[in-house]
C-alpha positions, 0 to 999 in steps of 0.5 A: 506501481499501484503499490507504492501509489497506496504507500504515498497515499498512506504515507500522506494519511500519517502526516495529516494524522500526526499534524492533527496529534500535534494541534490537538496537543497543543490546543490541550496545553493551551487550554490547560494552562500547561508549560509548553515545554513540559512534555504532555503523555497521554494517559489512555492508549491508543487502541488501532485495529488488528490487521489479518495475516494473509498467504501472498500465495493466495492473494496473487492467485486471485490477482491473476483472476480476478484482475483485467490488467494482470488478465490483459498481461497474461494474455500478451504473454501466452501470445508472446510465447506462442510466437517465439515457438512458431518462429525457432519451429520455423527456423526464424531468429526469435 
C-alpha cells in the first residue's frame, strides 16, 4: 500500500516535470522565433543522480526491526501462532 502511494507520488512529480519541460520548450521556441512544428533538440544532456544498489534482504530485516507497523504485525503473528498451537494441544480445532 505504502509503495503504491509512493509510486503515485513519483508519477505525479514526473507528469509535473514533463509539463514544465514542454512549457519551457514552447517558451524557448517562441523566444527564438523558430517554427513551432520543427523539432527542438537540446545539446546538453540531463544528468541525474545514480541510486545506489541495495540488498532487499537487508532492507526487509531493517524494516522488521525498525518500523512500528512491522513490529506490531510480527507480534500479532506470533500471538496467533501461539494460540493455534495451544488450541491444538488442547484438542480443539484451529
